[in-house]
C-alpha positions as a Markdown table, in Angstrom:
| # | Residue | x | y | z |
|---|---|---|---|---|
| 1 | Unk | -0.7 | 23.6 | -14.9 |
| 2 | Unk | -0.3 | 19.9 | -15.7 |
| 3 | Unk | 0.6 | 17.0 | -13.6 |
| 4 | Unk | 4.1 | 18.3 | -13.1 |
| 5 | Unk | 2.6 | 21.4 | -11.4 |
| 6 | Unk | 0.5 | 19.3 | -9.1 |
| 7 | Unk | 3.5 | 17.2 | -8.0 |
| 8 | Unk | 5.6 | 20.4 | -7.6 |
| 9 | Unk | 2.8 | 21.8 | -5.3 |
| 10 | Unk | 2.8 | 18.7 | -3.2 |
| 11 | Unk | 6.6 | 19.0 | -2.8 |
| 12 | Unk | 6.0 | 22.6 | -1.6 |
| 13 | Unk | 3.3 | 21.3 | 0.7 |
| 14 | Unk | 5.8 | 18.8 | 2.1 |
| 15 | Unk | 8.3 | 21.6 | 2.9 |
| 16 | Unk | 5.9 | 24.0 | 4.5 |
| 17 | Unk | 2.3 | 22.7 | 5.0 |
| 18 | Unk | 1.3 | 25.8 | 7.0 |
| 19 | Unk | 2.2 | 28.2 | 4.2 |
| 20 | Unk | 0.4 | 26.0 | 1.6 |
| 21 | Unk | -2.7 | 25.9 | 3.8 |
| 22 | Unk | -2.6 | 29.7 | 4.2 |
| 23 | Unk | -2.4 | 30.1 | 0.4 |
| 24 | Unk | -5.3 | 27.7 | 0.0 |
| 25 | Unk | -7.5 | 29.6 | 2.4 |
| 26 | Unk | -6.4 | 33.0 | 1.0 |
| 27 | Unk | -7.2 | 31.8 | -2.6 |
| 28 | Unk | -10.4 | 29.9 | -2.0 |
| 29 | Unk | -12.2 | 31.4 | 1.0 |
| 30 | Unk | -11.1 | 34.8 | 1.9 |
| 31 | Unk | -11.3 | 37.8 | -0.4 |
| 32 | Unk | -7.6 | 38.6 | 0.2 |
| 33 | Unk | -4.7 | 38.9 | -2.2 |
| 34 | Unk | -2.6 | 35.7 | -2.3 |
| 35 | Unk | 0.2 | 37.5 | -4.1 |
| 36 | Unk | 1.6 | 38.5 | -0.7 |
| 37 | Unk | 2.8 | 34.9 | -0.3 |
| 38 | Unk | 4.7 | 34.9 | -3.5 |
| 39 | Unk | 8.0 | 36.2 | -2.0 |
| 40 | Unk | 8.0 | 33.6 | 0.7 |
| 41 | Unk | 7.2 | 30.9 | -1.8 |
| 42 | Unk | 10.1 | 32.0 | -4.0 |
| 43 | Unk | 12.5 | 31.9 | -1.1 |
| 44 | Unk | 11.6 | 28.3 | -0.6 |
| 45 | Unk | 12.1 | 27.4 | -4.3 |
| 46 | Unk | 8.5 | 27.2 | -5.4 |
| 47 | Unk | 8.2 | 28.6 | -8.9 |
| 48 | Unk | 4.6 | 27.9 | -9.8 |
| 49 | Unk | 1.7 | 30.2 | -9.3 |
| 50 | Unk | -0.3 | 30.4 | -6.1 |
| 51 | Unk | -3.5 | 29.1 | -7.7 |
| 52 | Unk | -1.7 | 25.8 | -8.6 |
| 53 | Unk | -0.4 | 25.5 | -5.1 |
| 54 | Unk | -3.9 | 26.1 | -3.7 |
| 55 | Unk | -5.4 | 23.5 | -6.1 |
| 56 | Unk | -2.7 | 20.9 | -5.3 |
| 57 | Unk | -3.1 | 21.5 | -1.5 |
| 58 | Unk | -6.9 | 21.0 | -1.9 |
| 59 | Unk | -6.4 | 17.8 | -3.8 |
| 60 | Unk | -4.0 | 16.5 | -1.2 |
| 61 | Unk | -6.4 | 17.3 | 1.6 |
| 62 | Unk | -9.3 | 15.6 | -0.3 |
| 63 | Unk | -7.2 | 12.5 | -1.0 |
| 64 | Unk | -6.2 | 12.3 | 2.7 |
| 65 | Unk | -9.8 | 12.7 | 3.8 |
| 66 | Unk | -11.1 | 10.0 | 1.4 |
| 67 | Unk | -8.4 | 7.6 | 2.5 |
| 68 | Unk | -9.1 | 8.2 | 6.2 |
| 69 | Unk | -12.9 | 7.8 | 5.6 |
| 70 | Unk | -12.3 | 4.6 | 3.6 |
| 71 | Unk | -10.1 | 3.1 | 6.4 |
| 72 | Unk | -12.7 | 4.0 | 9.1 |
| 73 | Unk | -15.6 | 2.7 | 7.1 |
| 74 | Unk | -13.8 | -0.6 | 6.3 |
| 75 | Unk | -12.7 | -1.2 | 9.8 |
| 76 | Unk | -15.8 | 0.0 | 11.6 |
| 77 | Unk | -17.2 | -3.5 | 12.3 |
| 78 | Unk | -13.9 | -4.9 | 13.5 |
| 79 | Unk | -12.3 | -2.1 | 15.5 |
| 80 | Unk | -14.8 | 0.5 | 16.5 |
| 81 | Unk | -17.7 | -1.4 | 18.1 |
């Protein structure tokens, strides 16, 4: 997988976030087959596997959540009260 695969999955997420989120949900939560997304991913130029895309998407969502939580917690006393 490597760091190149993670950056490639973030690039794919930037092109089509809905598809990347569907692959994440299909891989992590639902007992479905994420292989059905492979053709659509190949049409968009993504050549890694769906598991790498799901992991990169999960990392991107967790980073976004952590940053938003940090901003809210640091500005709580100044802006929110």
